[in-house]
N, C-alpha and C positions, 0 to 999 in steps of 0.2 A: 599509386593509390595506397593509403595506409590500410593495414590489416584490421579487419573487424575485431573488436574486443568484447569480451564477456562482461556483463554487469552483475554485481551481487549486492543485494540488500539483506539485512537481517530483520525479520519481523520479531520485535522484542515483546514476546508474549510472556510477561512476568517470569515464572519459574521454568517455562518451556512449553512446547506445544502439547505435550501429553498432560492430561488432567491430573495424573499421578506424579508428575515431575517433582512437585514440592515435597514428596515423601522420601525421596532418595537421601542417603546420608549426607551427600555433599551440598544439598540444597538448603536455601534459607526460606523457611515458610513465610516470612514477612516480606519477601522480595517485592511483592506486587505493590506495596506502598512505601518502598525504600528507594529514595532517589539515588542513593549510593550504588544500588544494584544496577540501575539503568546506566549510570556513569561507567561502572566497571565493564558492562557488556559493550558499551559504545567504544571504550578504549581497546577492547579486544578486536572489535570489528575494524577499528582504525589501524591497528597493528597488521591486520590482514588486508589492508588497502581496499576495503569494501567501499562501494559507492555511498551507502547511506544506512542508517537505522530507520526503522519504520514503526510508528506507534498507531495501533488501531484504537478505536474508542467505542464505548457503548454508554450513553448517559442515563443508565438505569441499572438496577440489580435484576439481572435476567437469568442467572445461572444458579446452580446449587452451591451457595456460598458456605453451606455446612460441610461440603466435600472437597472444594478446590479453590485456588486463587481465581481472581476475576479482574477484568479491566476496571480500574479504579480511578486513578488520578488523571487530571486534565492534561492532555498531551503537550500542548504548547508550553505550559508552565514547566513540565518535566524537561522538555528540550531546552528551555532557557538555562537550566542548571547544567545540562550536558554540554551546551555551547561553551561555557566557561572552562570546562575540563578537557576539551578536545580542540584540534586545530584544522582538520581536513574532512572528517567524516560528514556526509550529508545528513540532514535532519528532516524527516518527513513526518508530519502529524496529520491525523484525521480530524476533520471538522465537518459536521453534517450541514447540508443545505436545507434540511427540513426544519431544524430547530435553531437556526441562527439568522442573522441579518447580514447582507453583503458588506455593508460599510464596516461593521465590527470585524468580520473575518479579514477583509482587505487590510485594515489597519494593524490587526494582531500579527499577521504573517509578514507584512512589510517591516514591522518593528523587529520581529525575530530575525528576518533576513539581514537587517542592518547589524543587529547584535552579533550575528555569526559570520559577518563579512561575506554573505552570499551563499550560504549552505542549506537553505531551507526549501522544502517542498510542501504543498498542501494536497492532501488526499481528500478530494471532494466526493462525498458519498450522500446518498439518500438514506433515510432511516425508516425501516418498516416495522420496527418493534413496538408493540402496543404499550408495553410498560414505559418506554421512553416517551411515547406520546402523552401518556397520563401525567408524566412529570412536567410537561409543557402545556398542560391544560387542554389537550385534545382528547375527546372521548373515544375516538377511533382513528385508525391509521389512514393516512391519505391514500387515495387510490393510486396504483402503480404509475400509470401514465401521467397523472397530475404531479406526482413526486418528481418525475423526470422532466416534465415541462418546466416546472418551477426551478429545478436544478440547472437546466440549460441557461435560463435567464439569470439565475443567481451567479453562475460562473462568468457569464458575459459581463455582468455589472462589476464583479470583482476585478476582472482583467481591465476594464475601462478605468476603474479607480487606480489600479497600479500604473496605468499609462498616463494618468492625468498630470503627472509631473514628467516633463522631458528630462533626459539624462543630465543636461547641463543647466537646469533651471535654478539650482542653488548656486549663488555667486560668491557671497561672503567677502566682498571687496571692501576692506576697511577704509582705504584711502578715498575711494569714490563714494563711500557711504551707500553702497548698493548691496543689499542682502540677498534678495531673490529677484530673478528676472520674471516678473509676473506675466509677460507675454508667452511664457513657456509653462504656465500652470493653467490647467483647463477645467472648467466645469464639464461634467459628462452629460448632464441634462437627460438622464435616462428616464423614459416613460414607457412602461411595459405592462403586461398583463398581471404581473405579481408585484413589481417593485417600481417605485418612483424615487430616484436618487439623483440629487443635484450635483454633488461633488464640488470641488475636487477633494481628493484625499488630503489629510493634513500631515502626511508623512512623505518626505521626498522619495524619488524613485530609488528602488532598492539596488544593491550592488549587481544583481543578476538581470536588471531591467524589470523582470517579474520573477517572483519565486516560481519554482517548477510546479506545474499543475499535474497531479496524479489522479487516477480514477480506478475504481475497482468495481466491475460489473459485467456480467456476461449475457444478460437479457438483450433483446433487440434494442430496447430503449437505452440500456446502459452502453451498448456498443455505439449507438448514435452519439451519445454524450461524449464518449471517449474520442470518437472519430472527429468530432467538431472541436473539442477543447483540450483534451488531455495530451501531455507530453511523455508520460510514462503510465503504463497500465498494468495493474496486478490482475492476473487471471487464474482460472482453475482449469487445468488440463491434465487428464490422466494418461494420455498416450501421445506419442509423437504426431500421429495422424490428427488427433484433436487439436494439438498445438499449431500445426501447420495450417489447418483449416481456419482456425481462429485468426491467425496472423494475416492470412490472405483476405479474409472477410473484413477485418478491421482496417487494413491498409486500403482496400478497395473503397470502403466507406469514407475514409479520410480524403481520398482523391476527389470525391464528389464535393468536398468542402474546399478544394483547391490546395490541399496540403500534400507535401512530398512524402514518399514512403519512408524516409529516414527521420521524420519529425516525431515519431512515436517509438518509445522503447517498451517492448513487451516482456513482462516478467511473471511467468507462472509461479505459483506457490510451490515450495518443495520442502517437505519435512525429511530430516535425516536422522538415522540411527547408525552410529559408526562403531566398529569394533576392530581389533587387531586381526581377527579372522572373521569369516562370514558367520561361523558358528557362534563366536563371541558376540557379534552384533545381534544375532537372532536371540541369544539369551538375554541381552539387554532389552530388546523389544518385548520379549515374553515377560520379563520382570515388570516393565512399565505397564503392560497390558493387564497383567494379573492384579495390579494394584488399583485398577479402575473398576469400581462397582458396576456390575453388568446392568443393573437397573438404571444407573446414571447414563450409561452409554445408550440404552434403549430410549430413554427420555430425550437425549440429545438428537438421536436419529429421528424420532417421531416429530420433534420440533422442526427439523430440517424439511421433513416430508409433509408437515402440516396435517398430521393425522394423530389419532389417539394411540398411545403405546400398546393398548390392548389389541390393536390390529396387527401387531408384529409378533410372529412366532419364530423363535430363535433358530430352529432347524428346518425352516421352510424359506423359499424365496420371498422377495418383497411382493405384496399384493399389487394388482394393477392400480395405478395412481394417476389422477389428473394433475397437470401442471398447475400449481397454485397461482391464482391471479394476482394476489396482493402480498407476496412474500419474497424471500430471497431466491429468485429463480436460478441464479448461478450455482448456488450450493445444491439446490434440488436436482438440477439436471446433471451435475457432476456426480452426485451420489447415485442416482438412478442408473446412469450410464455405466458406472463402475460395476454395479450389481448385475445388470443385464449382460454386459460383455463377458464377465467372468462366471456367469450362472451361479452366483454366490447365494448361500443362505444368509439369513439375517445375522447369524453368529459370525460367519465368515466375513460378511461385509463390515461388521463392527470392528473386527480385528484389522481388516484392510484399511479402515478409516482411523485406526489408532484410538478407538473408543470415542471418536467425535472430532478428529482432526479435520477431515473433509478433503484436504489437499493430498497430492501424491506423496507417498512415503518411499524412500529408498533405505534399505537395510543392508549394510555390507561394509567392506573394507574401504579405506581411503581410495585405493586404486579403482575399485568398482564404482564408487560414487563419482570420481573424476571422469571415468570412462562414460558413465551415463550422462553427466552434464555436458561433456564434449560432444556426444552423439546428438543430443537435442539441439545444441548450439549450431552444429554443422548442418543439421537438417532444416534450419530456419524455423524450428518449433518454438524457439525462445531466443531473445536477445540476452537473457540472463535469468536470474531467479530471485524471488523473494524468499529467502531461506528461513526455515522454521526449525531450529535444532530441537532435538527431543527434550533436552534439559539445558537450562541456562544458569550460569555461564559455561559449564563444563563442556557441553556438546558443541558450542561455538568455538571454544578454545581448541578442541580437537580438530574441528574443520579447518581453522586457521593454520594450525601447526602441521597438519598432515595432508589435507586436501588441496589447499591453496598452492603450496609449492609444486604439486603435480600439474595444476592448471597453468602455473607460470612457466613450468618446463615445456609445456606444449605450445607456449607462445600465445595463448588466447586470453590471458588475464594479466593485468598490469603488475609490474614489480615495484612500482612507486607511483604516487600521485603525480600527474602531469599538469594539474591546475589547482586552483584553490576553491572554486565554487562547485555546487552540485551540478550546474549546467556543464561545467568542464568535465566532471566525472562521467556524466551521461552522454557526452558528445552532442549537446544541444546548443543551438545558436542563441546569442543574446538578442532578444526581440526588440525591435525599435518601438518607440511609442507611436501609437496610431495617430496621435495629434501632431507629432513631428512629421509624419508622412503627409498629413493633410496640409501642413504649413508649407512643406517643400513643394507639394504639387501646386498649391495656390501661387507660390512665388514664381514657379516656372511657367505658369499659364499665360 
């Protein structure tokens, strides 16, 4: 039996996970709209043998753009440029099920998977931001359950479209004048509560069979979507206990859909601040923290909690708060749990969150960070991590040069790529077309 291996992605958040990262001397303030920056980071991640780079997305201006960089460019177009400059690194892009149509998403990601020779993943998310809704003509955000019901059907349609061409449907036989075997191209004839899609897709089956489906959501509805459809899941866990509990719950839910326990890769978010000594790392954290305006951090925290900033007092604990019905419950629960478990004041919570990071932060030496990662991995709290370096590209370069060799020495992380596709990197099987299964079953009946 082969040894279980760690998975590492880098969440390419423009200048870095800290809102102040763009202000450091080594940073490029215009990195958030510079495709060259994304290519440079991807090359560093590929040098470190990472599974993939990951691009989040928000189709609206939702942050304090007078103070910090923001999610700006459309992810699949950015990754098309990254594709041409890399050879192995996986490429995961976010596209919302709330403000897109299944056919367009299926076609876009299948095209990108062909262009990259099988390195693409789709992060399927719902969008709860009111500003984004207004950009798509919706006066108010869709209710939480409705968003996820729609998302489940959306993903099912996309998967059916990706399956609509069997692997060997394209023939290209010049001598026989036979271009496509049309018996292996199928209309999906989907009729559902939200979508009616005839199919087939007009793009042949991708090199991976299907691009990898990724999901990020910690609510009960989000976990059900992940359990039913996702192959990699980005999570928020602040402790090993939380990570183990999440993994057990998700794998249990997946079993109810007839899925095996190894069919989903679980990747908590992890922000890193690295120094030659622990004191040096803490000084770097303090420098980044001090450059984040406190009112900005308060505003971000209030947005996560869905309350007015006026209700937050810096040197007092969080007030009692109800779970928001129609907002990002994953970030809300992670933030509140961190505050309650540590008995933190709002000021202490803000620093623990990096002024708005939200995910777990490790501050320390390469050895301390490698030890932490290995401990989580061995405990089953994570199959790997969606890494968020403090500053890009410098924080990632330090991780690749100083932490990755320690993980390789432990024997838990690859020393070289063993395949060419994102599925290869993640240890995921090549899925057969559902239509090929039906044809085979019919033939044997």
